[in-house]
C-alpha positions as CSV (number, residue, x, y, z in Angstrom):
1,M,0.0,-0.1,0.2
2,S,1.5,3.5,-1.0
3,S,2.0,6.3,1.4
4,E,-0.7,7.8,-0.1
5,A,-3.2,5.1,0.4
6,R,-2.5,4.8,4.2
7,W,-3.1,8.7,4.5
8,L,-6.5,8.0,2.8
9,A,-7.5,5.1,5.4
10,G,-6.7,7.3,8.1
11,L,-8.5,10.1,7.1
12,E,-11.3,9.4,9.4
13,E,-8.7,9.0,12.8
14,S,-6.8,12.3,11.6
15,A,-10.6,13.8,11.8
16,R,-11.3,12.4,15.2
17,R,-8.0,14.0,16.5
18,S,-8.0,17.2,15.1
19,L,-11.8,18.6,15.1
20,P,-13.7,19.3,18.0
21,P,-15.3,16.9,19.6
22,E,-18.7,17.9,18.9
23,V,-17.9,18.4,15.1
24,F,-16.8,15.3,14.4
25,E,-19.4,13.7,16.6
26,Y,-22.1,15.3,14.0
27,V,-20.2,14.4,10.9
28,S,-19.3,10.9,12.1
29,Q,-22.7,10.1,13.9
30,G,-25.7,7.9,12.5
31,A,-29.4,8.1,13.4
32,R,-30.9,6.3,16.8
33,E,-28.1,3.1,17.3
34,G,-26.6,4.0,14.2
35,V,-26.6,0.6,12.4
36,T,-26.8,1.7,9.4
37,A,-24.1,4.3,9.0
38,A,-21.9,1.5,10.6
39,A,-22.9,-1.0,8.1
40,A,-22.2,1.4,4.7
41,T,-18.4,0.5,4.3
42,A,-18.8,-3.2,5.0
43,A,-21.5,-3.5,2.3
44,W,-19.1,-2.1,-0.2
45,R,-16.4,-4.2,1.1
46,S,-18.5,-7.4,0.3
47,V,-18.9,-6.8,-3.6
48,R,-16.8,-9.6,-5.3
49,F,-15.4,-8.3,-9.2
50,R,-15.4,-11.0,-11.9
51,P,-12.5,-9.4,-14.0
52,R,-12.5,-9.3,-17.8
53,V,-9.6,-10.5,-19.6
54,L,-8.2,-10.4,-23.2
55,G,-10.3,-7.5,-24.0
56,G,-7.0,-5.2,-25.4
57,A,-7.3,-2.4,-23.1
58,V,-4.0,-0.8,-22.7
59,D,-5.4,2.5,-20.9
60,V,-7.7,4.0,-18.7
61,D,-10.1,6.6,-19.3
62,L,-11.9,7.9,-16.2
63,R,-14.4,10.7,-18.2
64,V,-18.2,9.9,-17.5
65,R,-20.8,12.4,-18.6
66,L,-23.5,13.5,-16.4
67,L,-26.7,15.0,-17.3
68,G,-24.9,15.7,-20.6
69,E,-21.7,17.2,-19.3
70,E,-18.2,15.9,-19.5
71,L,-16.3,15.5,-16.3
72,A,-12.7,14.2,-15.6
73,V,-13.3,11.4,-12.9
74,P,-16.7,9.2,-12.0
75,W,-16.8,10.4,-8.6
76,G,-18.4,13.7,-6.9
77,I,-19.0,15.5,-3.7
78,A,-22.1,14.9,-1.9
79,P,-23.8,17.4,-0.2
80,T,-22.9,18.4,3.5
81,T,-23.7,20.9,5.4
82,L,-21.4,22.5,8.1
83,Q,-18.3,22.7,6.0
84,R,-16.9,25.6,7.8
85,T,-16.9,24.2,11.1
86,V,-14.4,21.5,9.8
87,H,-12.2,24.2,8.1
88,A,-12.6,27.8,7.9
89,E,-13.0,28.0,4.1
90,G,-15.2,25.5,4.1
91,E,-17.2,25.0,0.6
92,L,-14.8,27.1,-1.1
93,A,-11.9,24.7,-0.3
94,T,-14.1,21.9,-1.1
95,A,-15.2,23.9,-4.6
96,R,-11.6,24.8,-5.5
97,A,-9.9,21.2,-5.0
98,T,-12.9,19.8,-7.0
99,A,-12.6,22.0,-9.9
100,E,-8.8,20.8,-10.4
101,A,-9.5,17.4,-10.2
102,G,-12.7,18.1,-13.2
103,A,-14.9,16.6,-10.5
104,L,-18.4,17.2,-9.8
105,M,-19.6,19.1,-6.1
106,V,-23.3,19.0,-5.2
107,V,-23.8,22.1,-2.8
108,S,-26.3,21.8,0.3
109,S,-28.9,24.3,0.2
110,N,-27.7,24.8,4.0
111,A,-24.3,25.8,2.8
112,G,-22.2,28.4,4.7
113,T,-21.0,30.2,1.4
114,P,-22.5,32.3,-1.1
115,F,-23.4,30.2,-4.3
116,A,-21.8,32.8,-6.4
117,E,-18.6,32.3,-4.8
118,I,-18.8,28.5,-4.8
119,A,-19.4,29.3,-8.7
120,G,-16.4,32.0,-9.1
121,T,-14.4,28.9,-8.4
122,G,-15.0,27.3,-11.7
123,V,-16.0,23.9,-10.3
124,R,-19.1,22.6,-11.9
125,W,-21.8,22.0,-9.0
126,W,-25.6,21.3,-8.4
127,L,-27.7,22.2,-6.0
128,Q,-29.1,19.8,-2.7
129,A,-32.7,21.3,-2.2
130,Y,-34.9,20.3,0.0
131,L,-38.6,21.9,-0.2
132,P,-40.1,23.4,2.9
133,T,-44.5,23.4,3.5
134,D,-44.4,26.3,1.7
135,R,-42.8,25.7,-1.5
136,E,-42.4,29.2,-2.6
137,L,-40.4,29.9,0.3
138,A,-37.5,27.7,-1.5
139,G,-38.0,30.2,-4.6
140,P,-35.4,33.3,-3.5
141,M,-32.8,30.3,-2.9
142,L,-33.6,28.4,-6.0
143,D,-33.3,31.7,-7.8
144,R,-29.5,32.4,-6.4
145,A,-28.6,28.8,-7.6
146,V,-29.8,29.2,-11.0
147,A,-28.3,32.5,-11.2
148,A,-24.8,31.2,-10.0
149,G,-24.7,28.8,-12.7
150,A,-26.1,25.3,-10.9
151,G,-26.1,22.7,-13.4
152,A,-29.1,20.5,-11.9
153,V,-31.4,20.6,-8.7
154,V,-30.9,17.6,-6.3
155,L,-34.0,17.1,-4.6
156,T,-33.7,15.3,-1.1
157,V,-36.9,13.1,-0.4
158,D,-35.8,11.0,2.4
159,T,-35.9,13.6,5.3
160,P,-39.6,14.5,6.0
161,V,-38.8,15.1,9.8
162,V,-35.1,15.5,11.0
163,A,-34.3,11.8,12.7
164,T,-33.2,12.0,16.4
165,K,-29.3,11.7,16.9
166,Y,-28.3,10.2,20.2
167,V,-25.2,12.7,20.3
168,A,-23.7,16.1,19.0
169,D,-27.1,17.6,17.8
170,Q,-27.8,19.9,20.3
171,A,-24.1,20.7,21.3
172,I,-23.2,21.7,17.6
173,W,-26.0,23.6,17.1
174,A,-25.9,26.0,20.1
175,S,-22.2,26.6,19.1
176,V,-22.9,26.8,15.2
177,D,-22.0,30.8,13.9
178,P,-25.4,31.4,12.1
179,G,-23.1,33.2,9.5
180,T,-21.2,29.9,8.4
181,V,-24.7,28.2,7.6
182,R,-28.1,28.8,5.4
183,V,-26.3,31.8,4.0
184,N,-28.3,31.6,0.8
185,F,-31.8,31.7,2.4
186,D,-34.0,35.0,2.6
187,P,-35.0,35.7,6.4
188,G,-38.2,33.8,7.5
189,H,-36.8,30.2,6.6
190,E,-36.8,29.4,10.1
191,A,-40.5,29.9,10.0
192,P,-43.0,26.9,10.4
193,A,-44.0,27.2,6.8
194,A,-40.5,26.7,6.1
195,D,-40.4,23.3,7.9
196,K,-39.2,20.4,5.5
197,A,-42.3,19.4,3.4
198,R,-44.1,16.2,4.7
199,D,-46.3,15.8,1.6
200,L,-43.8,15.9,-1.3
201,G,-45.0,13.8,-4.4
202,V,-44.1,13.4,-8.0
203,G,-45.8,16.8,-8.8
204,D,-42.8,18.6,-7.4
205,L,-40.3,17.5,-9.7
206,A,-42.5,19.0,-12.5
207,W,-42.9,22.1,-10.2
208,L,-39.0,22.2,-9.4
209,R,-38.5,21.7,-13.3
210,E,-40.9,24.6,-14.4
211,R,-39.5,26.9,-11.3
212,T,-35.7,26.4,-12.7
213,G,-35.8,25.5,-15.9
214,L,-33.1,22.6,-14.6
215,P,-33.3,18.8,-14.5
216,V,-34.0,17.4,-11.2
217,V,-32.1,14.7,-9.4
218,V,-34.0,12.8,-6.8
219,K,-31.8,11.6,-4.3
220,G,-32.8,9.2,-1.1
221,V,-34.5,6.2,-3.7
222,L,-33.7,2.5,-2.4
223,R,-36.3,0.9,-3.8
224,G,-37.1,0.1,-7.8
225,D,-40.8,1.0,-7.5
226,D,-40.0,4.5,-6.4
227,A,-37.1,4.8,-8.8
228,R,-39.3,3.9,-11.9
229,R,-42.2,6.5,-10.4
230,C,-39.3,8.9,-10.6
231,A,-38.4,8.0,-13.9
232,E,-41.9,8.1,-14.9
233,A,-42.5,11.5,-13.3
234,G,-39.1,13.0,-15.6
235,A,-36.6,12.8,-13.3
236,A,-33.2,13.2,-15.0
237,G,-31.5,11.1,-12.1
238,V,-31.9,9.0,-9.6
239,W,-29.8,8.9,-6.5
240,V,-29.6,5.4,-4.3
241,S,-28.5,7.2,-0.7
242,N,-29.5,6.4,2.9
243,H,-28.5,9.8,3.8
244,G,-25.4,9.0,5.2
245,G,-27.5,6.6,7.9
246,R,-28.4,9.6,9.1
247,Q,-32.5,9.3,8.7
248,L,-34.7,5.9,9.3
249,D,-32.1,3.8,11.0
250,R,-31.8,0.2,9.8
251,V,-32.5,0.7,6.5
252,V,-30.7,-1.2,3.6
253,A,-27.1,-0.4,2.7
254,T,-26.9,1.7,-0.4
255,A,-24.4,-1.3,-2.0
256,E,-27.4,-3.7,-1.3
257,A,-30.4,-1.2,-2.8
258,L,-28.2,-0.4,-6.2
259,P,-28.4,-3.3,-8.4
260,E,-32.3,-3.1,-8.0
261,V,-32.5,0.5,-8.6
262,A,-30.2,0.6,-11.8
263,A,-32.3,-2.7,-13.0
264,A,-35.8,-0.8,-12.5
265,I,-34.5,2.4,-14.3
266,E,-33.5,0.7,-17.8
267,G,-31.7,3.5,-18.8
268,R,-34.7,6.2,-18.4
269,A,-32.8,8.1,-16.2
270,E,-29.0,8.3,-15.0
271,V,-28.2,6.4,-11.5
272,Y,-26.1,7.2,-8.8
273,V,-25.4,6.5,-5.2
274,D,-23.2,7.6,-2.1
275,G,-23.1,6.1,1.1
276,G,-19.6,5.0,3.0
277,A,-17.9,5.3,0.0
278,R,-13.9,5.4,1.2
279,T,-11.6,4.1,-1.6
280,G,-11.3,3.6,-5.0
281,L,-12.5,-0.1,-4.7
282,D,-15.6,1.4,-3.3
283,V,-15.9,3.6,-6.4
284,L,-15.2,0.7,-8.4
285,A,-17.8,-1.4,-6.7
286,G,-20.4,1.4,-7.3
287,L,-20.0,1.6,-10.8
288,A,-19.8,-2.0,-11.2
289,L,-23.4,-2.3,-9.5
290,G,-25.1,0.2,-12.0
291,A,-24.0,3.7,-10.9
292,Q,-22.7,5.9,-13.4
293,A,-21.1,7.9,-10.5
294,V,-20.3,7.7,-6.7
295,F,-20.7,10.7,-4.5
296,L,-18.6,11.0,-1.5
297,G,-19.9,12.5,1.8
298,R,-18.1,12.0,4.8
299,L,-14.6,11.5,3.0
300,P,-14.3,14.6,1.7
301,L,-15.1,16.2,5.2
302,Y,-12.6,14.5,6.9
303,A,-9.9,15.5,4.1
304,L,-11.3,19.0,4.3
305,V,-9.3,18.7,7.8
306,E,-6.4,19.4,6.0
307,G,-8.3,22.5,3.9
308,P,-7.8,22.5,0.0
309,D,-4.8,20.7,-0.4
310,G,-6.5,18.0,2.2
311,V,-9.1,17.6,-0.7
312,S,-6.8,17.9,-3.7
313,R,-4.7,15.0,-2.1
314,M,-8.1,12.5,-1.6
315,H,-9.1,13.3,-5.5
316,A,-5.7,12.6,-6.3
317,E,-5.5,8.9,-4.7
318,L,-8.9,8.5,-5.7
319,R,-7.9,8.7,-9.6
320,E,-4.9,6.6,-9.1
321,Q,-6.7,4.0,-6.9
322,V,-9.7,3.7,-9.6
323,G,-7.1,4.0,-12.6
324,E,-5.9,1.0,-11.2
325,A,-8.7,-1.0,-10.3
326,L,-10.6,-0.5,-13.9
327,L,-7.2,-1.8,-15.6
328,L,-6.8,-4.7,-13.4
329,A,-10.6,-5.4,-13.9
330,G,-10.5,-5.6,-17.9
331,C,-12.0,-2.3,-18.2
332,G,-11.0,0.9,-20.3
333,T,-13.5,3.3,-19.1
334,P,-16.4,3.5,-15.8
335,R,-19.3,2.6,-18.1
336,E,-17.6,-0.6,-19.0
337,A,-17.5,-1.8,-15.2
338,R,-21.3,-2.5,-15.2
339,G,-21.7,-5.9,-14.8
340,I,-18.2,-6.9,-13.6
341,A,-19.7,-7.7,-10.1
342,A,-22.3,-9.8,-8.4
343,E,-24.5,-8.4,-6.2
344,P,-23.3,-7.7,-2.5
345,R,-23.0,-10.5,-0.2
346,S,-23.7,-9.6,3.3
347,E,-21.3,-9.9,6.2
348,R,-23.7,-10.2,9.1
349,G,-24.8,-13.6,11.0
């Protein structure tokens, strides 16, 4: 294992040592007993590959196209909040490093940095959004994202309420500087009508498309039948996610849900996945099981402890690991990796 690979594997422990305890707990915790959060990484490790041989591949091209836009690598940055509690530069540090890597960044609607400043780094980015009870209260935030060049809206659908966490929630929010979170909202976003909508339906996809003029991706899908309904309602992408184990505890790992969702979509929409990916082999597993891209949530936050250099180093190590893994698997491109894996085998029991 190279020194860079050892560095990547040690990011979580390094963040544990470096961050204030309440910040690390907020980043790392799952909901309730943390069953789902704890199972995520092991689920990726359970995937077994069946490499192709004698295919003549002599090099690897990591480029992918997501919603018609070419990106340099088949992984991206998932939306996370409180990045400025991890590092003072927060989203700007993540964006600069991600732009340099040619990857995609999905920006939380709760970001602590104005969308225009994030866009100013040159990063290709999408907006993650929750819809409030009064949909129009999201309008100014959506308008700012469109004006700043967001390429899509990623609607999070697995959060009708915020799940109970047993540690850190009270401590972190009591200590957060209001100027480092939700800076893209108008005053009044804390009003009762701004609570997360519990009545989300497929009609909200059309509303978002019409309101923004952007393609809509649905994030938080774990079932094939839901994935089909999203595609039929016009979703441009379906994102297999369990919110990092931070919502309903004991839901399936995303590695286990991905094959069913990918099969149900049948090419009618793009498929993405997140949840516990930590290495290039995990990225390969996501591609093999049917995703066009694998998104990373906690890993970039742990790298962000070291600022933009840390996130750049993470991208560089993933580029080396994914490139090697594809070549060893007999695949010249990320697309060719689909189908080289059986479904994950559970390590439980």
